[in-house]
C-alpha positions as CSV (number, residue, x, y, z in Angstrom):
1,X,164.0,11.5,147.6
2,X,165.1,10.0,143.9
3,X,162.6,7.3,143.7
4,X,159.5,9.7,144.4
5,X,160.8,12.0,141.3
6,X,161.1,9.4,139.2
7,X,157.6,7.9,140.3
8,X,156.2,11.2,139.5
9,X,158.0,11.3,136.2
10,X,157.0,8.0,135.4
11,X,153.5,8.8,136.5
12,X,153.8,11.7,134.1
13,X,154.9,9.9,131.4
14,X,152.2,7.2,131.2
15,X,149.4,9.8,132.0
16,X,146.9,10.3,129.1
17,X,147.6,13.1,126.6
18,X,145.8,16.0,127.8
19,X,142.6,17.0,125.7
20,X,143.7,19.3,122.8
21,X,141.4,22.5,122.8
22,X,138.7,22.8,120.7
23,X,138.6,25.4,118.1
24,X,136.7,28.6,118.4
25,X,133.9,28.2,115.4
26,X,133.8,31.1,113.6
27,X,132.0,32.8,110.7
28,X,129.1,30.6,109.2
29,X,129.6,27.7,111.6
30,X,128.8,29.4,114.9
31,X,126.1,31.6,113.2
32,X,124.4,28.4,112.1
33,X,124.8,27.2,116.1
34,X,123.3,30.3,117.4
35,X,120.1,29.8,115.2
36,X,117.2,29.2,116.8
37,X,113.7,27.1,115.2
38,X,112.2,30.3,115.1
39,X,114.8,32.5,113.5
40,X,114.6,29.3,111.2
41,X,110.9,29.4,110.3
42,X,111.8,33.3,110.1
43,X,114.3,32.3,107.3
44,X,111.5,30.0,105.2
45,X,109.4,33.1,105.3
46,X,112.0,35.5,104.2
47,X,112.6,33.0,101.5
48,X,109.4,31.9,100.5
49,X,108.4,35.7,100.0
50,X,111.5,36.6,97.8
51,X,110.4,33.4,95.2
52,X,106.9,34.5,95.6
53,X,107.8,38.1,94.6
54,X,110.3,37.1,92.1
55,X,108.5,33.7,90.8
56,X,105.3,35.0,91.6
57,X,103.9,37.2,88.4
58,X,104.9,34.4,86.1
59,X,102.8,31.8,87.6
60,X,99.4,34.4,88.7
61,X,96.6,33.5,86.2
62,X,95.6,37.3,85.7
63,X,97.3,40.7,84.2
64,X,98.1,42.9,87.4
65,X,97.2,45.8,84.7
66,X,94.0,44.0,83.4
67,X,91.0,45.9,84.1
68,X,87.6,44.0,84.3
69,X,84.7,46.3,85.4
70,X,82.0,43.0,85.5
71,X,84.1,41.7,88.1
72,X,85.3,44.5,90.0
73,X,85.3,44.9,94.2
74,X,84.6,41.1,94.5
75,X,85.6,40.1,98.1
76,X,88.7,37.3,98.8
77,X,87.9,33.9,99.8
78,X,86.1,34.1,103.2
79,X,83.8,36.6,102.7
80,X,80.6,36.8,101.0
81,X,80.2,35.9,97.2
82,X,83.4,34.7,97.7
83,X,85.6,34.0,94.0
84,X,88.0,31.1,93.7
85,X,89.2,32.6,90.6
86,X,90.5,35.5,92.6
87,X,91.7,34.6,96.3
88,X,92.6,38.2,97.8
89,X,89.2,39.7,95.5
90,X,89.2,42.3,93.1
91,X,89.9,45.9,93.0
92,X,87.8,48.9,92.2
93,X,88.6,48.4,88.5
94,X,88.4,44.1,88.5
95,X,92.1,44.1,88.7
96,X,93.2,40.8,90.5
97,X,94.8,41.7,94.0
98,X,96.9,38.6,94.3
99,X,98.4,39.4,91.1
100,X,98.9,42.9,92.0
101,X,100.3,42.1,95.3
102,X,103.3,40.3,94.0
103,X,103.9,42.5,91.3
104,X,104.1,45.1,93.7
105,X,106.0,43.4,96.0
106,X,108.6,42.5,93.3
107,X,109.1,46.6,92.5
108,X,109.1,48.0,95.8
109,X,111.7,45.4,97.1
110,X,113.6,46.2,94.3
111,X,113.1,49.9,94.3
112,X,114.2,49.2,98.6
113,X,117.2,46.8,97.9
114,X,118.9,49.3,95.0
115,X,118.3,52.6,97.4
116,X,120.1,50.8,99.9
117,X,122.9,49.7,98.2
118,X,123.3,53.1,96.9
119,X,123.3,54.1,100.5
120,X,125.5,51.6,102.3
121,X,127.8,52.5,99.4
122,X,127.5,56.3,100.0
123,X,127.4,55.9,104.3
124,X,130.9,53.6,104.3
125,X,132.8,55.8,102.4
126,X,131.9,58.8,103.9
127,X,132.3,56.9,107.2
128,X,135.9,56.1,106.5
129,X,137.1,59.2,105.0
130,X,135.5,60.9,108.3
131,X,137.1,58.6,110.5
132,X,140.6,58.3,108.8
133,X,141.4,61.2,107.6
134,X,142.0,64.5,109.5
135,X,141.1,68.1,108.5
136,X,138.6,70.1,107.1
137,X,137.2,67.3,105.4
138,X,135.8,64.7,107.9
139,X,134.5,67.7,109.5
140,X,132.4,68.6,106.7
141,X,131.5,65.2,105.9
142,X,130.2,65.5,109.7
143,X,128.3,68.4,109.2
144,X,126.1,67.1,106.6
145,X,125.2,64.3,108.4
146,X,124.1,66.2,111.2
147,X,121.7,68.4,108.6
148,X,120.2,65.4,107.4
149,X,119.3,63.9,110.9
150,X,118.4,67.2,112.2
151,X,116.1,67.7,109.2
152,X,112.9,65.0,108.2
153,X,114.2,63.4,105.2
154,X,110.2,63.2,103.8
155,X,110.4,66.5,103.4
156,X,113.8,66.5,101.6
157,X,112.5,63.6,99.3
158,X,109.1,65.7,98.5
159,X,111.1,68.9,97.8
160,X,113.2,66.3,95.5
161,X,110.6,64.6,93.6
162,X,109.0,67.9,93.1
163,X,112.0,69.5,91.3
164,X,113.0,66.6,89.4
165,X,109.8,64.4,88.9
166,X,108.7,61.0,90.3
167,X,110.5,59.1,87.2
168,X,111.9,55.5,88.8
169,X,115.8,56.8,88.8
170,X,114.7,59.8,90.3
171,X,112.8,57.8,93.3
172,X,115.8,55.3,93.6
173,X,118.2,58.1,94.1
174,X,116.1,59.6,96.1
175,X,115.9,56.6,98.5
176,X,119.1,56.2,98.2
177,X,120.2,59.0,99.9
178,X,118.5,57.9,102.8
179,X,119.9,56.1,105.6
180,X,123.7,57.0,104.5
181,X,124.4,59.3,107.6
182,X,123.8,56.0,109.9
183,X,126.1,54.0,108.2
184,X,128.6,56.9,108.0
185,X,128.4,57.6,111.8
186,X,128.6,54.0,112.6
187,X,131.4,53.4,110.3
188,X,133.3,56.6,111.8
189,X,133.2,55.2,115.2
190,X,134.5,52.0,113.8
191,X,137.3,53.2,112.1
192,X,138.5,55.8,114.6
193,X,138.5,53.0,117.3
194,X,140.4,50.5,115.3
195,X,142.8,52.9,113.6
196,X,144.5,53.6,117.0
197,X,144.6,49.9,118.0
198,X,148.3,48.6,117.9
199,X,148.3,46.4,115.1
200,X,147.1,49.1,112.6
201,X,150.0,51.3,114.4
202,X,152.7,48.4,113.6
203,X,151.4,48.0,110.4
204,X,151.8,51.8,109.6
205,X,155.0,52.2,111.2
206,X,156.1,48.7,108.8
207,X,155.5,51.3,105.8
208,X,152.1,50.0,104.7
209,X,149.9,52.2,102.4
210,X,146.9,53.7,103.6
211,X,144.9,51.9,101.6
212,X,146.5,48.6,102.6
213,X,145.8,49.5,106.2
214,X,142.1,49.9,105.4
215,X,141.5,46.7,103.3
216,X,143.5,44.2,105.5
217,X,142.7,45.8,108.8
218,X,140.2,48.5,109.1
219,X,137.4,47.5,106.9
220,X,137.2,43.6,108.6
221,X,136.4,45.3,111.5
222,X,133.5,47.2,109.7
223,X,131.7,44.6,107.9
224,X,129.7,43.1,111.0
225,X,127.7,46.3,112.1
226,X,127.2,47.1,108.5
227,X,125.4,44.4,107.8
228,X,123.6,44.9,111.1
229,X,122.3,48.3,110.0
230,X,121.7,47.5,106.4
231,X,118.8,45.0,108.0
232,X,117.6,47.4,110.5
233,X,117.3,50.4,107.5
234,X,115.9,48.2,104.8
235,X,112.6,47.9,106.8
236,X,112.7,52.1,106.7
237,X,113.3,52.5,103.1
238,X,110.4,49.8,101.9
239,X,108.4,52.0,104.5
240,X,109.6,55.2,102.4
241,X,109.2,54.2,99.6
242,X,105.4,53.0,100.3
243,X,104.8,56.3,101.8
244,X,105.8,58.3,98.5
245,X,103.5,56.2,96.6
246,X,100.8,56.5,98.6
247,X,100.8,60.1,98.5
248,X,101.4,59.6,94.8
249,X,105.3,60.9,94.2
250,X,106.3,57.3,93.6
251,X,105.8,54.8,90.8
252,X,102.7,56.2,89.0
253,X,99.8,54.5,88.0
254,X,98.7,51.8,86.3
255,X,102.2,50.1,87.4
256,X,101.8,48.3,90.5
257,X,103.6,49.0,94.2
258,X,102.4,48.3,97.8
259,X,102.5,51.7,98.8
260,X,100.3,53.3,95.9
261,X,97.9,49.8,96.1
262,X,97.6,51.1,99.7
263,X,96.6,54.8,98.4
264,X,93.8,53.8,96.1
265,X,92.5,51.7,98.2
266,X,92.0,54.3,101.0
267,X,88.5,55.4,99.6
268,X,87.2,52.0,100.2
269,X,88.2,51.5,103.1
270,X,84.7,51.3,105.0
271,X,82.8,49.2,102.2
272,X,85.8,47.4,100.7
273,X,88.8,47.4,103.1
274,X,90.7,44.2,101.7
275,X,91.7,46.5,98.8
276,X,94.3,48.8,100.9
277,X,94.4,45.5,103.8
278,X,95.8,43.0,101.2
279,X,99.4,45.4,100.8
280,X,98.9,46.7,104.3
281,X,99.3,43.2,105.1
282,X,102.2,42.9,102.8
283,X,104.2,45.6,103.7
284,X,104.4,44.7,107.4
285,X,105.1,41.2,106.7
286,X,108.2,42.1,104.8
287,X,109.4,44.7,107.1
288,X,108.8,42.6,110.1
289,X,111.1,39.6,108.5
290,X,113.8,42.1,107.9
291,X,113.6,43.5,111.1
292,X,113.4,40.2,113.0
293,X,116.6,39.3,110.5
294,X,118.2,42.5,111.8
295,X,117.9,41.2,115.5
296,X,119.6,37.9,114.8
297,X,122.2,39.2,112.7
298,X,122.9,41.8,115.9
299,X,122.8,38.9,118.4
300,X,125.4,37.0,116.4
301,X,127.7,39.1,115.5
302,X,127.6,41.4,119.2
303,X,131.0,40.2,120.5
304,X,129.7,41.0,124.4
305,X,126.9,38.4,123.6
306,X,129.8,35.4,122.8
């Protein structure tokens, strides 16, 4: 028996060391490994779109508001009487469609981005208050959320614009009020779940302040779903701004936005369809890119799929 034990001990000592477990990749490295070639193409298309919106207006050869009546209603390339100088054609006033589309894309993205940041901040703060505190204040916040979910926001936007005008700050504020209730509901659900976890109870028993608990323990568990919700609602804000501009309640002419360009081209759909189709395709393309990135983030950050 002693010889057997000695042989087992010697075999154990001479055995090669067990391989160390690989550390679980987290953060950006894990997101990159979960990225498919199609997603990389989406990222590239998004980057090119943002670069075109930011630097494109400085590269196009025409003023987006310059009217040339002798060149009005010129079709884009591939149509009859195509003009190389106007690859997207011209509108009813002879303005270059490419220049106006790039300028309109930049302004539309700026309005939607500013409004989405306002909506995110308001919704996250409301969700944290409603989920962490107790009493009449959280109940009042959730009542506001239910009211906004029950009433179509387009009607609210029309009412606000009719009362306060359609200036750019008013339009941004209106868009910022859209979608905050989605953030509030998602964040409240996350806060209610996290605030009952043992590590939060231990921090509270150790004497940690409410602010420290929110910053160190609650907010890190809220960031991932908030990022996903932001990508999902950003395209909706683009469509909302385009809808208001289409109805004539957004940015006023001659300043170009994608929605106002579609609105001005709806009377020419039968004879000169490119006036409305070019900005419509731009709206569809940008919204689709944002939604695809949102789907990728949802799959990459979902703990159930890891």
